[in-house]
N, CA, C and O atoms as a GROMACS GRO file, in nm:
protein
  584
    1MET      N    1  17.585   5.092   4.982
    1MET     CA    2  17.450   5.132   5.008
    1MET      C    3  17.369   5.014   5.060
    1MET      O    4  17.275   5.034   5.138
    2ALA      N    5  17.402   4.900   5.022
    2ALA     CA    6  17.329   4.781   5.063
    2ALA      C    7  17.341   4.756   5.213
    2ALA      O    8  17.242   4.717   5.274
    3PRO      N    9  17.458   4.776   5.276
    3PRO     CA   10  17.464   4.752   5.420
    3PRO      C   11  17.372   4.846   5.499
    3PRO      O   12  17.314   4.807   5.600
    4VAL      N   13  17.361   4.969   5.453
    4VAL     CA   14  17.274   5.065   5.522
    4VAL      C   15  17.129   5.022   5.509
    4VAL      O   16  17.053   5.030   5.606
    5ALA      N   17  17.088   4.977   5.390
    5ALA     CA   18  16.951   4.933   5.368
    5ALA      C   19  16.922   4.808   5.451
    5ALA      O   20  16.813   4.796   5.509
    6LEU      N   21  17.018   4.717   5.458
    6LEU     CA   22  16.999   4.597   5.538
    6LEU      C   23  16.989   4.632   5.688
    6LEU      O   24  16.905   4.577   5.759
    7LEU      N   25  17.076   4.722   5.734
    7LEU     CA   26  17.071   4.766   5.874
    7LEU      C   27  16.935   4.827   5.907
    7LEU      O   28  16.877   4.800   6.012
    8PHE      N   29  16.885   4.910   5.817
    8PHE     CA   30  16.755   4.974   5.839
    8PHE      C   31  16.644   4.870   5.838
    8PHE      O   32  16.558   4.871   5.926
    9SER      N   33  16.644   4.778   5.740
    9SER     CA   34  16.535   4.682   5.724
    9SER      C   35  16.530   4.579   5.836
    9SER      O   36  16.423   4.546   5.885
   10TYR      N   37  16.648   4.529   5.876
   10TYR     CA   38  16.648   4.416   5.969
   10TYR      C   39  16.677   4.454   6.115
   10TYR      O   40  16.657   4.372   6.204
   11VAL      N   41  16.724   4.577   6.140
   11VAL     CA   42  16.757   4.613   6.278
   11VAL      C   43  16.675   4.734   6.326
   11VAL      O   44  16.601   4.726   6.424
   12LEU      N   45  16.690   4.844   6.253
   12LEU     CA   46  16.630   4.968   6.302
   12LEU      C   47  16.477   4.969   6.293
   12LEU      O   48  16.410   5.015   6.385
   13LYS      N   49  16.423   4.918   6.183
   13LYS     CA   50  16.278   4.919   6.166
   13LYS      C   51  16.209   4.829   6.269
   13LYS      O   52  16.114   4.874   6.332
   14PRO      N   53  16.253   4.704   6.288
   14PRO     CA   54  16.189   4.622   6.392
   14PRO      C   55  16.208   4.679   6.533
   14PRO      O   56  16.119   4.670   6.617
   15LEU      N   57  16.326   4.739   6.558
   15LEU     CA   58  16.349   4.800   6.688
   15LEU      C   59  16.253   4.916   6.712
   15LEU      O   60  16.199   4.928   6.822
   16GLY      N   61  16.230   5.001   6.612
   16GLY     CA   62  16.137   5.113   6.625
   16GLY      C   63  15.995   5.065   6.644
   16GLY      O   64  15.920   5.121   6.725
   17LEU      N   65  15.956   4.961   6.569
   17LEU     CA   66  15.821   4.908   6.585
   17LEU      C   67  15.801   4.848   6.724
   17LEU      O   68  15.695   4.863   6.784
   18GLY      N   69  15.903   4.780   6.774
   18GLY     CA   70  15.895   4.722   6.908
   18GLY      C   71  15.884   4.831   7.014
   18GLY      O   72  15.806   4.818   7.109
   19LEU      N   73  15.960   4.938   6.999
   19LEU     CA   74  15.952   5.048   7.095
   19LEU      C   75  15.816   5.117   7.090
   19LEU      O   76  15.761   5.156   7.193
   20ALA      N   77  15.761   5.131   6.969
   20ALA     CA   78  15.628   5.192   6.956
   20ALA      C   79  15.523   5.104   7.022
   20ALA      O   80  15.433   5.155   7.090
   21TRP      N   81  15.533   4.970   7.001
   21TRP     CA   82  15.438   4.878   7.064
   21TRP      C   83  15.446   4.885   7.216
   21TRP      O   84  15.345   4.884   7.285
   22LEU      N   85  15.571   4.894   7.267
   22LEU     CA   86  15.592   4.902   7.411
   22LEU      C   87  15.535   5.033   7.468
   22LEU      O   88  15.471   5.033   7.573
   23ALA      N   89  15.558   5.143   7.399
   23ALA     CA   90  15.507   5.273   7.446
   23ALA      C   91  15.354   5.273   7.445
   23ALA      O   92  15.291   5.320   7.539
   24ARG      N   93  15.296   5.218   7.338
   24ARG     CA   94  15.150   5.214   7.332
   24ARG      C   95  15.092   5.127   7.443
   24ARG      O   96  14.989   5.160   7.500
   25GLY      N   97  15.156   5.020   7.471
   25GLY     CA   98  15.110   4.931   7.578
   25GLY      C   99  15.122   4.999   7.714
   25GLY      O  100  15.032   4.988   7.798
   26LEU      N  101  15.235   5.071   7.736
   26LEU     CA  102  15.251   5.140   7.864
   26LEU      C  103  15.148   5.251   7.881
   26LEU      O  104  15.093   5.269   7.990
   27VAL      N  105  15.123   5.324   7.775
   27VAL     CA  106  15.023   5.430   7.783
   27VAL      C  107  14.886   5.370   7.812
   27VAL      O  108  14.809   5.427   7.890
   28ALA      N  109  14.854   5.258   7.749
   28ALA     CA  110  14.724   5.195   7.773
   28ALA      C  111  14.713   5.148   7.917
   28ALA      O  112  14.609   5.166   7.980
   29VAL      N  113  14.819   5.088   7.969
   29VAL     CA  114  14.815   5.039   8.106
   29VAL      C  115  14.803   5.156   8.204
   29VAL      O  116  14.724   5.151   8.298
   30VAL      N  117  14.882   5.261   8.182
   30VAL     CA  118  14.875   5.378   8.269
   30VAL      C  119  14.735   5.440   8.262
   30VAL      O  120  14.681   5.482   8.364
   31GLY      N  121  14.678   5.446   8.143
   31GLY     CA  122  14.544   5.499   8.128
   31GLY      C  123  14.440   5.418   8.203
   31GLY      O  124  14.351   5.473   8.267
   32ARG      N  125  14.452   5.284   8.194
   32ARG     CA  126  14.357   5.200   8.266
   32ARG      C  127  14.372   5.216   8.418
   32ARG      O  128  14.272   5.217   8.491
   33VAL      N  129  14.496   5.227   8.464
   33VAL     CA  130  14.518   5.243   8.608
   33VAL      C  131  14.461   5.377   8.655
   33VAL      O  132  14.393   5.384   8.758
   34LEU      N  133  14.489   5.483   8.579
   34LEU     CA  134  14.436   5.614   8.617
   34LEU      C  135  14.283   5.615   8.613
   34LEU      O  136  14.218   5.673   8.700
   35ARG      N  137  14.226   5.552   8.512
   35ARG     CA  138  14.080   5.547   8.503
   35ARG      C  139  14.023   5.472   8.622
   35ARG      O  140  13.921   5.512   8.678
   36ALA      N  141  14.087   5.362   8.662
   36ALA     CA  142  14.038   5.286   8.776
   36ALA      C  143  14.051   5.366   8.905
   36ALA      O  144  13.966   5.357   8.993
   37LEU      N  145  14.159   5.446   8.915
   37LEU     CA  146  14.177   5.524   9.037
   37LEU      C  147  14.084   5.646   9.041
   37LEU      O  148  14.035   5.683   9.147
   38LEU      N  149  14.061   5.709   8.926
   38LEU     CA  150  13.985   5.833   8.923
   38LEU      C  151  13.835   5.813   8.901
   38LEU      O  152  13.757   5.905   8.925
   39LEU      N  153  13.796   5.696   8.856
   39LEU     CA  154  13.654   5.673   8.826
   39LEU      C  155  13.563   5.697   8.946
   39LEU      O  156  13.457   5.756   8.929
   40PRO      N  157  13.599   5.655   9.065
   40PRO     CA  158  13.510   5.684   9.179
   40PRO      C  159  13.492   5.834   9.203
   40PRO      O  160  13.382   5.879   9.237
   41PHE      N  161  13.600   5.911   9.186
   41PHE     CA  162  13.588   6.056   9.205
   41PHE      C  163  13.502   6.120   9.096
   41PHE      O  164  13.424   6.210   9.124
   42VAL      N  165  13.518   6.073   8.974
   42VAL     CA  166  13.438   6.126   8.864
   42VAL      C  167  13.290   6.095   8.889
   42VAL      O  168  13.205   6.182   8.872
   43LEU      N  169  13.261   5.973   8.928
   43LEU     CA  170  13.122   5.936   8.954
   43LEU      C  171  13.067   6.013   9.073
   43LEU      O  172  12.951   6.055   9.072
   44LEU      N  173  13.148   6.030   9.177
   44LEU     CA  174  13.105   6.107   9.293
   44LEU      C  175  13.070   6.249   9.253
   44LEU      O  176  12.968   6.303   9.295
   45TRP      N  177  13.156   6.312   9.172
   45TRP     CA  178  13.128   6.449   9.128
   45TRP      C  179  13.004   6.455   9.041
   45TRP      O  180  12.917   6.539   9.061
   46ARG      N  181  12.996   6.364   8.944
   46ARG     CA  182  12.888   6.369   8.847
   46ARG      C  183  12.751   6.341   8.908
   46ARG      O  184  12.653   6.405   8.871
   47HIS      N  185  12.744   6.246   9.000
   47HIS     CA  186  12.614   6.203   9.048
   47HIS      C  187  12.578   6.253   9.188
   47HIS      O  188  12.462   6.242   9.229
   48VAL      N  189  12.676   6.309   9.263
   48VAL     CA  190  12.645   6.354   9.399
   48VAL      C  191  12.678   6.503   9.416
   48VAL      O  192  12.592   6.583   9.450
   49LEU      N  193  12.805   6.538   9.393
   49LEU     CA  194  12.850   6.672   9.427
   49LEU      C  195  12.796   6.780   9.333
   49LEU      O  196  12.753   6.885   9.379
   50ALA      N  197  12.796   6.754   9.204
   50ALA     CA  198  12.747   6.856   9.110
   50ALA      C  199  12.598   6.886   9.131
   50ALA      O  200  12.560   7.003   9.135
   51PRO      N  201  12.513   6.784   9.143
   51PRO     CA  202  12.373   6.818   9.172
   51PRO      C  203  12.354   6.887   9.307
   51PRO      O  204  12.271   6.977   9.320
   52ALA      N  205  12.432   6.846   9.408
   52ALA     CA  206  12.422   6.912   9.538
   52ALA      C  207  12.469   7.057   9.529
   52ALA      O  208  12.411   7.147   9.590
   53TRP      N  209  12.573   7.079   9.451
   53TRP     CA  210  12.624   7.216   9.432
   53TRP      C  211  12.517   7.303   9.365
   53TRP      O  212  12.494   7.417   9.406
   54ALA      N  213  12.453   7.249   9.262
   54ALA     CA  214  12.348   7.324   9.193
   54ALA      C  215  12.229   7.350   9.286
   54ALA      O  216  12.173   7.460   9.287
   55ALA      N  217  12.191   7.250   9.365
   55ALA     CA  218  12.079   7.269   9.457
   55ALA      C  219  12.114   7.372   9.564
   55ALA      O  220  12.031   7.454   9.602
   56ALA      N  221  12.237   7.367   9.614
   56ALA     CA  222  12.280   7.465   9.713
   56ALA      C  223  12.279   7.606   9.653
   56ALA      O  224  12.242   7.702   9.720
   57GLY      N  225  12.318   7.618   9.527
   57GLY     CA  226  12.314   7.749   9.461
   57GLY      C  227  12.172   7.801   9.449
   57GLY      O  228  12.147   7.919   9.475
   58ARG      N  229  12.080   7.714   9.410
   58ARG     CA  230  11.940   7.756   9.399
   58ARG      C  231  11.884   7.795   9.534
   58ARG      O  232  11.813   7.895   9.547
   59LEU      N  233  11.915   7.716   9.637
   59LEU     CA  234  11.866   7.746   9.772
   59LEU      C  235  11.925   7.878   9.822
   59LEU      O  236  11.853   7.960   9.880
   60THR      N  237  12.053   7.899   9.798
   60THR     CA  238  12.116   8.023   9.841
   60THR      C  239  12.054   8.143   9.770
   60THR      O  240  12.029   8.246   9.833
   61ARG      N  241  12.029   8.130   9.641
   61ARG     CA  242  11.968   8.240   9.567
   61ARG      C  243  11.829   8.271   9.619
   61ARG      O  244  11.793   8.388   9.633
   62ARG      N  245  11.750   8.166   9.648
   62ARG     CA  246  11.615   8.189   9.702
   62ARG      C  247  11.620   8.257   9.838
   62ARG      O  248  11.544   8.350   9.865
   63LEU      N  249  11.712   8.211   9.924
   63LEU     CA  250  11.724   8.273  10.056
   63LEU      C  251  11.769   8.419  10.043
   63LEU      O  252  11.719   8.506  10.113
   64TRP      N  253  11.863   8.443   9.953
   64TRP     CA  254  11.911   8.581   9.932
   64TRP      C  255  11.798   8.670   9.884
   64TRP      O  256  11.778   8.780   9.934
   65ASN      N  257  11.722   8.621   9.785
   65ASN     CA  258  11.612   8.701   9.731
   65ASN      C  259  11.501   8.721   9.835
   65ASN      O  260  11.430   8.821   9.831
   66ALA      N  261  11.486   8.625   9.927
   66ALA     CA  262  11.379   8.636  10.025
   66ALA      C  263  11.418   8.721  10.146
   66ALA      O  264  11.331   8.777  10.211
   67THR      N  265  11.548   8.731  10.177
   67THR     CA  266  11.588   8.801  10.299
   67THR      C  267  11.674   8.923  10.273
   67THR      O  268  11.640   9.033  10.315
   68ALA      N  269  11.784   8.905  10.205
   68ALA     CA  270  11.882   9.013  10.193
   68ALA      C  271  11.833   9.126  10.103
   68ALA      O  272  11.856   9.244  10.133
   69ARG      N  273  11.768   9.094   9.994
   69ARG     CA  274  11.721   9.201   9.905
   69ARG      C  275  11.615   9.290   9.970
   69ARG      O  276  11.627   9.412   9.962
   70PRO      N  277  11.513   9.232  10.035
   70PRO     CA  278  11.417   9.321  10.103
   70PRO      C  279  11.482   9.402  10.216
   70PRO      O  280  11.448   9.518  10.238
   71ALA      N  281  11.576   9.339  10.288
   71ALA     CA  282  11.646   9.414  10.394
   71ALA      C  283  11.725   9.530  10.333
   71ALA      O  284  11.726   9.639  10.389
   72GLY      N  285  11.790   9.506  10.222
   72GLY     CA  286  11.864   9.614  10.156
   72GLY      C  287  11.774   9.725  10.110
   72GLY      O  288  11.807   9.843  10.123
   73ARG      N  289  11.659   9.689  10.055
   73ARG     CA  290  11.563   9.792  10.012
   73ARG      C  291  11.514   9.873  10.131
   73ARG      O  292  11.502   9.996  10.123
   74ALA      N  293  11.487   9.805  10.242
   74ALA     CA  294  11.440   9.876  10.361
   74ALA      C  295  11.547   9.972  10.413
   74ALA      O  296  11.516  10.085  10.452
   75VAL      N  297  11.671   9.926  10.415
   75VAL     CA  298  11.780  10.013  10.461
   75VAL      C  299  11.795  10.133  10.369
   75VAL      O  300  11.812  10.246  10.416
   76ARG      N  301  11.789  10.110  10.238
   76ARG     CA  302  11.799  10.223  10.143
   76ARG      C  303  11.685  10.321  10.160
   76ARG      O  304  11.706  10.442  10.157
   77ASP      N  305  11.562  10.270  10.177
   77ASP     CA  306  11.448  10.360  10.197
   77ASP      C  307  11.463  10.440  10.326
   77ASP      O  308  11.434  10.560  10.328
   78ALA      N  309  11.508  10.375  10.433
   78ALA     CA  310  11.527  10.447  10.560
   78ALA      C  311  11.636  10.553  10.544
   78ALA      O  312  11.625  10.664  10.596
   79TRP      N  313  11.742  10.517  10.472
   79TRP     CA  314  11.852  10.614  10.452
   79TRP      C  315  11.801  10.734  10.373
   79TRP      O  316  11.833  10.848  10.406
   80ARG      N  317  11.723  10.709  10.269
   80ARG     CA  318  11.669  10.820  10.189
   80ARG      C  319  11.578  10.909  10.274
   80ARG      O  320  11.585  11.032  10.266
   81ALA      N  321  11.494  10.847  10.357
   81ALA     CA  322  11.404  10.924  10.442
   81ALA      C  323  11.483  11.009  10.541
   81ALA      O  324  11.451  11.126  10.563
   82ALA      N  325  11.586  10.949  10.602
   82ALA     CA  326  11.669  11.025  10.697
   82ALA      C  327  11.742  11.139  10.626
   82ALA      O  328  11.751  11.249  10.680
   83ARG      N  329  11.793  11.112  10.506
   83ARG     CA  330  11.864  11.216  10.431
   83ARG      C  331  11.770  11.331  10.395
   83ARG      O  332  11.808  11.448  10.404
   84ASP      N  333  11.648  11.298  10.354
   84ASP     CA  334  11.550  11.403  10.322
   84ASP      C  335  11.511  11.482  10.446
   84ASP      O  336  11.494  11.604  10.439
   85ALA      N  337  11.498  11.413  10.562
   85ALA     CA  338  11.463  11.483  10.686
   85ALA      C  339  11.575  11.578  10.728
   85ALA      O  340  11.549  11.690  10.772
   86VAL      N  341  11.700  11.533  10.714
   86VAL     CA  342  11.813  11.619  10.749
   86VAL      C  343  11.819  11.739  10.656
   86VAL      O  344  11.847  11.851  10.700
   87ALA      N  345  11.794  11.718  10.526
   87ALA     CA  346  11.795  11.829  10.431
   87ALA      C  347  11.684  11.929  10.465
   87ALA      O  348  11.706  12.050  10.457
   88ALA      N  349  11.566  11.880  10.502
   88ALA     CA  350  11.457  11.971  10.539
   88ALA      C  351  11.492  12.048  10.666
   88ALA      O  352  11.463  12.167  10.676
   89ALA      N  353  11.553  11.981  10.764
   89ALA     CA  354  11.592  12.049  10.887
   89ALA      C  355  11.697  12.157  10.858
   89ALA      O  356  11.692  12.265  10.917
   90ARG      N  357  11.790  12.128  10.771
   90ARG     CA  358  11.892  12.229  10.735
   90ARG      C  359  11.827  12.350  10.668
   90ARG      O  360  11.860  12.464  10.700
   91ALA      N  361  11.735  12.324  10.577
   91ALA     CA  362  11.669  12.435  10.509
   91ALA      C  363  11.589  12.520  10.609
   91ALA      O  364  11.589  12.643  10.600
   92THR      N  365  11.523  12.455  10.703
   92THR     CA  366  11.447  12.529  10.805
   92THR      C  367  11.541  12.612  10.891
   92THR      O  368  11.512  12.727  10.921
   93ALA      N  369  11.654  12.552  10.932
   93ALA     CA  370  11.750  12.626  11.014
   93ALA      C  371  11.806  12.745  10.937
   93ALA      O  372  11.826  12.852  10.994
   94ARG      N  373  11.833  12.727  10.810
   94ARG     CA  374  11.885  12.837  10.727
   94ARG      C  375  11.784  12.952  10.719
   94ARG      O  376  11.820  13.068  10.734
   95ARG      N  377  11.657  12.916  10.696
   95ARG     CA  378  11.554  13.021  10.689
   95ARG      C  379  11.539  13.092  10.824
   95ARG      O  380  11.522  13.214  10.829
   96THR      N  381  11.544  13.015  10.934
   96THR     CA  382  11.530  13.074  11.067
   96THR      C  383  11.645  13.170  11.094
   96THR      O  384  11.623  13.279  11.147
   97ARG      N  385  11.768  13.131  11.058
   97ARG     CA  386  11.882  13.222  11.077
   97ARG      C  387  11.865  13.350  10.997
   97ARG      O  388  11.893  13.459  11.047
   98MET      N  389  11.818  13.337  10.875
   98MET     CA  390  11.797  13.456  10.792
   98MET      C  391  11.691  13.548  10.854
   98MET      O  392  11.707  13.670  10.856
   99GLU      N  393  11.583  13.488  10.906
   99GLU     CA  394  11.478  13.570  10.968
   99GLU      C  395  11.526  13.636  11.097
   99GLU      O  396  11.494  13.752  11.123
  100LEU      N  397  11.604  13.562  11.178
  100LEU     CA  398  11.660  13.622  11.301
  100LEU      C  399  11.755  13.736  11.267
  100LEU      O  400  11.750  13.842  11.330
  101ARG      N  401  11.840  13.715  11.170
  101ARG     CA  402  11.933  13.819  11.130
  101ARG      C  403  11.858  13.943  11.081
  101ARG      O  404  11.896  14.056  11.113
  102ALA      N  405  11.752  13.922  11.005
  102ALA     CA  406  11.673  14.034  10.956
  102ALA      C  407  11.601  14.104  11.072
  102ALA      O  408  11.589  14.227  11.072
  103ALA      N  409  11.554  14.028  11.170
  103ALA     CA  410  11.484  14.089  11.283
  103ALA      C  411  11.580  14.167  11.372
  103ALA      O  412  11.545  14.274  11.421
  104LEU      N  413  11.700  14.114  11.394
  104LEU     CA  414  11.795  14.180  11.483
  104LEU      C  415  11.867  14.297  11.416
  104LEU      O  416  11.882  14.404  11.475
  105PHE      N  417  11.911  14.276  11.296
  105PHE     CA  418  11.996  14.377  11.230
  105PHE      C  419  11.926  14.449  11.116
  105PHE      O  420  11.985  14.536  11.053
  106GLY      N  421  11.805  14.415  11.089
  106GLY     CA  422  11.734  14.477  10.978
  106GLY      C  423  11.761  14.399  10.850
  106GLY      O  424  11.854  14.319  10.840
  107ALA      N  425  11.677  14.427  10.754
  107ALA     CA  426  11.692  14.358  10.626
  107ALA      C  427  11.820  14.405  10.560
  107ALA      O  428  11.861  14.520  10.580
  108PRO      N  429  11.884  14.322  10.482
  108PRO     CA  430  12.006  14.367  10.414
  108PRO      C  431  11.975  14.482  10.320
  108PRO      O  432  11.872  14.484  10.251
  109ARG      N  433  12.066  14.578  10.319
  109ARG     CA  434  12.045  14.695  10.234
  109ARG      C  435  12.069  14.660  10.088
  109ARG      O  436  12.160  14.585  10.052
  110LYS      N  437  11.984  14.717  10.008
  110LYS     CA  438  12.003  14.699   9.864
  110LYS      C  439  12.076  14.820   9.811
  110LYS      O  440  12.054  14.931   9.860
  111PRO      N  441  12.163  14.803   9.715
  111PRO     CA  442  12.237  14.918   9.663
  111PRO      C  443  12.141  15.019   9.599
  111PRO      O  444  12.049  14.982   9.525
  112VAL      N  445  12.166  15.148   9.629
  112VAL     CA  446  12.083  15.255   9.575
  112VAL      C  447  12.140  15.292   9.438
  112VAL      O  448  12.258  15.323   9.426
  113PRO      N  449  12.057  15.289   9.337
  113PRO     CA  450  12.110  15.325   9.205
  113PRO      C  451  12.138  15.474   9.196
  113PRO      O  452  12.061  15.555   9.248
  114ASP      N  453  12.246  15.511   9.130
  114ASP     CA  454  12.281  15.651   9.110
  114ASP      C  455  12.183  15.714   9.012
  114ASP      O  456  12.127  15.648   8.925
  115ALA      N  457  12.165  15.845   9.031
  115ALA     CA  458  12.074  15.918   8.942
  115ALA      C  459  12.132  15.923   8.802
  115ALA      O  460  12.062  15.897   8.704
  116ALA      N  461  12.258  15.957   8.793
  116ALA     CA  462  12.323  15.965   8.661
  116ALA      C  463  12.436  15.863   8.657
  116ALA      O  464  12.521  15.861   8.746
  117PRO      N  465  12.436  15.780   8.557
  117PRO     CA  466  12.544  15.682   8.551
  117PRO      C  467  12.678  15.750   8.524
  117PRO      O  468  12.686  15.846   8.447
  118ARG      N  469  12.780  15.700   8.587
  118ARG     CA  470  12.914  15.756   8.568
  118ARG      C  471  12.970  15.711   8.434
  118ARG      O  472  12.946  15.599   8.390
  119PRO      N  473  13.045  15.800   8.372
  119PRO     CA  474  13.109  15.756   8.247
  119PRO      C  475  13.222  15.658   8.281
  119PRO      O  476  13.284  15.670   8.387
  120PRO      N  477  13.249  15.565   8.195
  120PRO     CA  478  13.357  15.470   8.223
  120PRO      C  479  13.492  15.542   8.230
  120PRO      O  480  13.518  15.637   8.156
  121GLU      N  481  13.574  15.495   8.321
  121GLU     CA  482  13.704  15.558   8.336
  121GLU      C  483  13.792  15.521   8.216
  121GLU      O  484  13.784  15.410   8.164
  122PRO      N  485  13.875  15.616   8.173
  122PRO     CA  486  13.959  15.585   8.056
  122PRO      C  487  14.064  15.481   8.093
  122PRO      O  488  14.116  15.477   8.205
  123VAL      N  489  14.093  15.399   7.997
  123VAL     CA  490  14.194  15.294   8.016
  123VAL      C  491  14.330  15.359   7.996
  123VAL      O  492  14.353  15.422   7.893
  124PRO      N  493  14.422  15.344   8.092
  124PRO     CA  494  14.553  15.407   8.074
  124PRO      C  495  14.628  15.344   7.957
  124PRO      O  496  14.628  15.223   7.937
  125VAL      N  497  14.691  15.432   7.880
  125VAL     CA  498  14.767  15.384   7.764
  125VAL      C  499  14.905  15.347   7.814
  125VAL      O  500  14.969  15.423   7.887
  126ALA      N  501  14.950  15.231   7.775
  126ALA     CA  502  15.081  15.186   7.820
  126ALA      C  503  15.190  15.265   7.749
  126ALA      O  504  15.182  15.292   7.629
  127ALA      N  505  15.291  15.302   7.825
  127ALA     CA  506  15.404  15.376   7.767
  127ALA      C  507  15.484  15.281   7.681
  127ALA      O  508  15.492  15.162   7.710
  128PRO      N  509  15.543  15.332   7.574
  128PRO     CA  510  15.624  15.244   7.489
  128PRO      C  511  15.746  15.194   7.567
  128PRO      O  512  15.796  15.264   7.654
  129PRO      N  513  15.791  15.076   7.538
  129PRO     CA  514  15.906  15.023   7.611
  129PRO      C  515  16.032  15.107   7.581
  129PRO      O  516  16.044  15.163   7.472
  130PRO      N  517  16.122  15.114   7.677
  130PRO     CA  518  16.243  15.194   7.654
  130PRO      C  519  16.327  15.134   7.542
  130PRO      O  520  16.336  15.012   7.526
  131ALA      N  521  16.388  15.221   7.468
  131ALA     CA  522  16.474  15.175   7.358
  131ALA      C  523  16.604  15.123   7.415
  131ALA      O  524  16.657  15.178   7.511
  132VAL      N  525  16.656  15.020   7.356
  132VAL     CA  526  16.781  14.961   7.401
  132VAL      C  527  16.889  14.999   7.301
  132VAL      O  528  16.876  14.977   7.181
  133ASP      N  529  16.995  15.056   7.353
  133ASP     CA  530  17.107  15.096   7.268
  133ASP      C  531  17.204  14.979   7.262
  133ASP      O  532  17.267  14.944   7.361
  134LEU      N  533  17.214  14.918   7.143
  134LEU     CA  534  17.301  14.802   7.129
  134LEU      C  535  17.448  14.839   7.130
  134LEU      O  536  17.533  14.753   7.156
  135ALA      N  537  17.479  14.966   7.103
  135ALA     CA  538  17.620  15.006   7.103
  135ALA      C  539  17.677  14.999   7.243
  135ALA      O  540  17.796  14.970   7.260
  136LYS      N  541  17.597  15.025   7.345
  136LYS     CA  542  17.645  15.017   7.482
  136LYS      C  543  17.679  14.874   7.521
  136LYS      O  544  17.770  14.851   7.601
  137HIS      N  545  17.608  14.779   7.464
  137HIS     CA  546  17.623  14.640   7.506
  137HIS      C  547  17.707  14.558   7.409
  137HIS      O  548  17.712  14.436   7.421
  138ALA      N  549  17.774  14.622   7.316
  138ALA     CA  550  17.856  14.548   7.220
  138ALA      C  551  17.981  14.497   7.290
  138ALA      O  552  18.030  14.563   7.382
  139PRO      N  553  18.035  14.382   7.251
  139PRO     CA  554  18.155  14.330   7.315
  139PRO      C  555  18.276  14.419   7.286
  139PRO      O  556  18.283  14.487   7.183
  140ARG      N  557  18.369  14.418   7.375
  140ARG     CA  558  18.491  14.497   7.356
  140ARG      C  559  18.575  14.438   7.245
  140ARG      O  560  18.564  14.320   7.214
  141PRO      N  561  18.657  14.521   7.187
  141PRO     CA  562  18.738  14.471   7.075
  141PRO      C  563  18.836  14.361   7.118
  141PRO      O  564  18.873  14.278   7.034
  142GLY      N  565  18.880  14.356   7.240
  142GLY     CA  566  18.979  14.258   7.281
  142GLY      C  567  18.921  14.121   7.308
  142GLY      O  568  18.995  14.026   7.334
  143GLY      N  569  18.789  14.107   7.301
  143GLY     CA  570  18.727  13.978   7.325
  143GLY      C  571  18.697  13.954   7.471
  143GLY      O  572  18.640  13.851   7.506
  144ARG      N  573  18.735  14.049   7.558
  144ARG     CA  574  18.706  14.032   7.700
  144ARG      C  575  18.582  14.112   7.736
  144ARG      O  576  18.565  14.226   7.691
  145HIS      N  577  18.499  14.053   7.813
  145HIS     CA  578  18.375  14.119   7.856
  145HIS      C  579  18.387  14.160   8.000
  145HIS      O  580  18.453  14.092   8.079
  146ARG      N  581  18.327  14.268   8.034
  146ARG     CA  582  18.324  14.308   8.174
  146ARG      C  583  18.186  14.304   8.225
  146ARG      O  584  18.163  14.334   8.342
   0.00000   0.00000   0.00000
């Protein structure tokens, strides 16, 4: 048991600590290099592009609200007015056709009510279904069917 403890204490533990120190150092160096490379882009975004993006959004919204929305309302109002005018023209044409038809062919005749109402016709009673004779349809004794 002692050789294993000695191997762990004097070889494996210092080797693991050295590897951990090396990994931490490499990560720190890589982090510093990446920070140095990316810092200009981060600063550019934070202090130039993001505010410009927000200002462009506000400007676009103001332009949209000032131009496109009123134009859309005007188009919708014109469409509604045209639709109402077409509906009125259709109704007028329908009435004119009805009046012409009445003038040329006379008013449509209304049904003349009978003096005495007819009694309802009797409902025909359905005939009972024909009886089926099972003896005719029984299988033959030999097991063969025809």
